[in-house]
N, C-alpha and C positions, 0 to 999 in steps of 0.2 A: 615321256608319256605320263599323262595325268590319270591316276586310277581313282575312281569314286565309287561310292556305294549308296544304294537307296533301298527302302523297303520294296520288295517285289510287288508289282501290280499285274493285274490280269493281262494287260497288253504286252507284258514281258514274256509271258509263257510260250507263245509261238516261237520266239527266238530260241528259247531253251530246247523246245522240241526239235528244232532243226539241228541244233548242236549235237544232240544225242544220236542223230541218224548217221553221222560219220562213222564208217566201219572201223577205222583204226582207234578212234576214241572209245567207241563201244567195246572193242576187244579189250582195251586196257582197263576200262571200268568193269568189265566182265558181268557184274550182277545187274542186269538190265531187265526191263519188262519182257515178258514172253513175246509179245509183238510190238517192237519199238516203232513200227510204222503206223500204228493205230493212233492217229492224232486226237480223235474224239476221246479215247480212254485216257490219254495222257493229259489233255487239257481238263477233263473232269476231275481226275485224281489231284492235280496240282491246284486247281481252283478250290478244292476242298481244303487243301493245306494252307491256302492264304488266309483262311478264317479260323484256323486251329490255334488256340492260344499257346499250345505246348511247342509250336513250330516257329522259328524265326527264319524267314527267307530274305536274302538280300540279292539284289541285282548288281552285278559288277559292270562298271563301264570303264573303258580305256579311251581316253581323249573323247569322251561323250558317247561312244558307240558300245552297245551291249556286248560284253566279252565273256560273260558267264554268270554263274550263280554260286552262292554259298548258303548253307542252311545248318541250323541246329534243330534236332528232333529228338524225340524220346522213343526208345524201343526197349521193351522188356524192362521198364523202369530205370533205364540208363540213358543219359544224355549222350548223343552222338553228333558228329559233324560230317558233312558231306559237301563237295564242291564239284563243279564241272566248268571247265574253261574251253571256250571255243579253240579248236586246234590252231587257228592262225595266230593265237596269242600265247601258245606254249613257250616255255623257256624265257619268259620275260618277267618273272617274279610276281605275276598276278595271283596265282594260287596262294602263294605264301602270304601276300598282302591281304587277300581275302580271308584266309584262315585267321590271321592275326586280328582282323576287324571283328569277325564273329566271336572270337574268344574275348575280345574287349567288351563286347555288348553282353554276351552270355557267360557269366562268371561262375556258373555252377561247375563244381569239380567233385569227383572226377568227371571227365568227359572223354569219350572214346572216338576213335577213327578206325576205319577198316580199309584195307586195300588188297588187291590181287597180289599174290606172291611175286609176280613179275612186273608189277607197275612201279618201277624203280623211281620215277619222277614223283609220284604221289608219296612214296615212302620218305623221300628226301624232304618234301614239303612238310609232312607231319613231324619229322625229326627236327627240322629247322625251327618249328614252332614249339618245341619242347616236349612233344610226345615221346613216349618210350614204348618199344615193342614188348608186349607182355605175353603174347601167345599166338596160336594159330587156330584156325577152324577150317572146316571144308564145307562147301556148298555147291549146288548146281548153278553154273554160270550160264545164263541164257545166251549171252552174246557168243559164247564159245561152244555151247551145246555139249558140255561135259562138266564133271565135278572137278573143282580146282581148290587149291589151298589159298586161304585168305589170312593175311596177317592182321592181328588186333593190336592197336596202339592205345595208350592211356596217358592222359595229361592230369597231373595233380598239381597243386600249388606247393607241395612239400618238396624240399630239395635237401 
């Protein structure tokens, strides 16, 4: 499988919207929009992100087919990463490759990642890419309609 990355384009966004509609994927991501079925709101939000200089969004392709997205953004003056892989590509190393690519492009450190306490695959991706678990937080997870624990990870270049 050939994995490639490109700057996200407007025409990529409907693919990302469909990926996040998968119930199992949304459950694992946990912290989703209040109404994940609102395509207009989704496209408006992410279209704004395409032009935000503080956000780097990449489209992930597997053998030329859109397989997910990876991004770096800033929240509360801290750089964070996020990724979403289409469920049919889970377990193939794509999330790890995507995270390594965004970290190669965005070299600001420290950089943070967050994941639901029970999203073991995402925890493994972060750890494989050198992130260390540094704490926890709690928040309302729209996809689960309850408050859950979230693990906070940090990557520094210090070893």
